[in-house]
C-alpha positions in Angstrom: 184.7 69.0 238.2 185.4 72.7 237.5 182.7 75.3 236.6 184.1 78.1 234.4 182.6 80.9 232.4 181.9 80.3 228.8 184.4 80.8 226.1 183.5 81.2 222.4 185.5 78.2 221.4 183.1 76.1 223.7 180.1 76.7 221.3 180.5 73.6 218.9 181.1 71.3 222.0 178.0 72.6 223.7 175.8 72.2 220.7 177.0 68.4 220.4 176.3 68.3 224.0 172.9 69.6 223.7 172.1 67.1 220.8 173.3 64.1 222.5 171.7 65.0 225.9 168.2 65.6 224.5 168.4 62.4 222.4 169.4 60.3 225.4 168.4 61.8 228.6 165.0 63.1 227.4 164.1 60.2 225.3 162.2 58.7 228.3 159.6 61.5 228.3 159.5 62.5 224.7 159.0 60.6 221.2 161.7 60.3 218.7 159.6 62.8 216.5 159.6 65.5 219.4 163.2 64.9 220.1 164.1 65.3 216.4 162.4 68.7 216.2 163.6 69.9 219.7 167.3 69.2 218.6 167.7 68.9 215.0 171.4 68.7 215.0 171.5 71.9 212.7 172.3 74.7 215.1 173.3 78.1 214.1 176.5 78.4 215.9 177.1 82.1 215.4 173.6 82.6 216.9 174.3 80.4 219.9 177.6 82.0 220.6 176.1 85.3 220.6 173.4 84.2 223.0 175.8 82.7 225.3 177.9 85.9 225.3 174.9 88.1 226.0 173.8 85.9 228.9 175.8 84.6 231.8 176.9 81.1 230.8 179.0 78.7 232.6 180.6 75.2 231.5 181.2 72.1 233.7 184.5 70.6 232.9 185.8 67.1 234.1 189.5 66.9 233.0 189.3 68.0 229.4 185.7 67.1 228.8 182.6 69.4 228.8 180.1 67.7 231.0 177.4 70.2 231.1 176.6 73.8 230.7 173.9 76.4 231.6 172.9 80.0 230.8 170.7 82.8 232.5 169.8 86.3 231.1 169.8 89.5 233.0 166.1 89.3 233.6 166.6 86.1 235.4 165.4 83.7 232.6 167.4 80.6 232.8 167.5 79.3 229.2 169.4 76.3 228.9 170.7 73.8 231.3 172.1 70.6 230.0 174.3 67.9 231.6 176.1 64.8 229.6 174.0 61.5 230.0 177.1 60.1 231.7 176.9 62.5 234.5 173.1 62.6 235.3 172.5 62.4 239.0 176.0 63.4 240.0 175.5 67.2 241.2 176.5 68.8 237.9 173.4 70.4 237.0 173.0 71.6 240.8 176.4 73.1 240.6 175.6 74.9 237.4 172.3 76.1 238.7 173.8 77.5 241.9 176.0 79.5 239.8 173.4 80.8 237.6 170.9 81.6 240.4 173.6 83.6 242.1 174.1 85.8 239.1 170.7 87.4 239.1 168.7 89.1 241.8 165.0 88.2 242.5 163.1 85.6 240.5 164.6 82.8 238.3 162.0 81.6 235.5 162.6 78.7 233.3 160.8 76.4 230.8 161.6 73.0 232.3 161.2 69.7 230.3 159.2 66.9 231.7 162.6 65.2 232.5 163.9 68.3 234.3 160.8 69.3 236.2 161.6 67.1 239.2 165.1 68.5 239.4 163.9 72.2 239.6 161.0 71.2 241.8 163.6 69.9 244.4 165.5 73.2 244.1 162.3 75.1 245.2 160.8 76.0 241.7 157.1 76.3 241.5 155.2 75.2 238.5 153.3 78.3 237.0 151.9 76.4 234.2 152.1 73.6 231.6 152.5 74.6 228.2 152.7 73.0 224.7 155.4 74.4 222.5 155.2 73.8 218.7 158.2 73.1 216.6 157.8 72.2 212.9 154.2 71.2 213.5 155.1 69.0 216.5 154.2 69.8 220.0 156.3 69.3 223.1 155.0 69.8 226.8 157.1 71.9 229.1 156.4 73.7 232.2 156.9 77.5 233.0 158.6 77.3 236.5 159.5 80.0 238.9 161.8 80.4 241.7 161.6 83.4 244.1 165.1 83.5 245.7 163.9 86.1 248.2 161.2 84.0 250.0 
């Protein structure tokens, strides 16, 4: 596995990985209705590409296959972290997260799904609060989590 910087030509593949990961990995913690509003399959690729380029974004690659990605902004907000269903539990997310956390000073904050919460807790993130996020009239639970890298 290689972790490399994001390139604009990755965007479409990352959008597919996001959709497939949400609809497989997160299916144990969310209803089909919730998954459908979380990952609709209709991503504005131009907007995503712009967001990836404004953030520090890395891509995990195994051979020629993209197996994960993540991004963090300059304030320490870890926005997206997704790993292909076939690569869960193999250290991909940890490797991506290591790179993202090293890219910013101070605190890192993320909005972790029910599925991702244990992963972040193992990395030393503390839950600040649970929240309900509304998408198209459907509510999804996630957790605002924070890691102070200085402590």
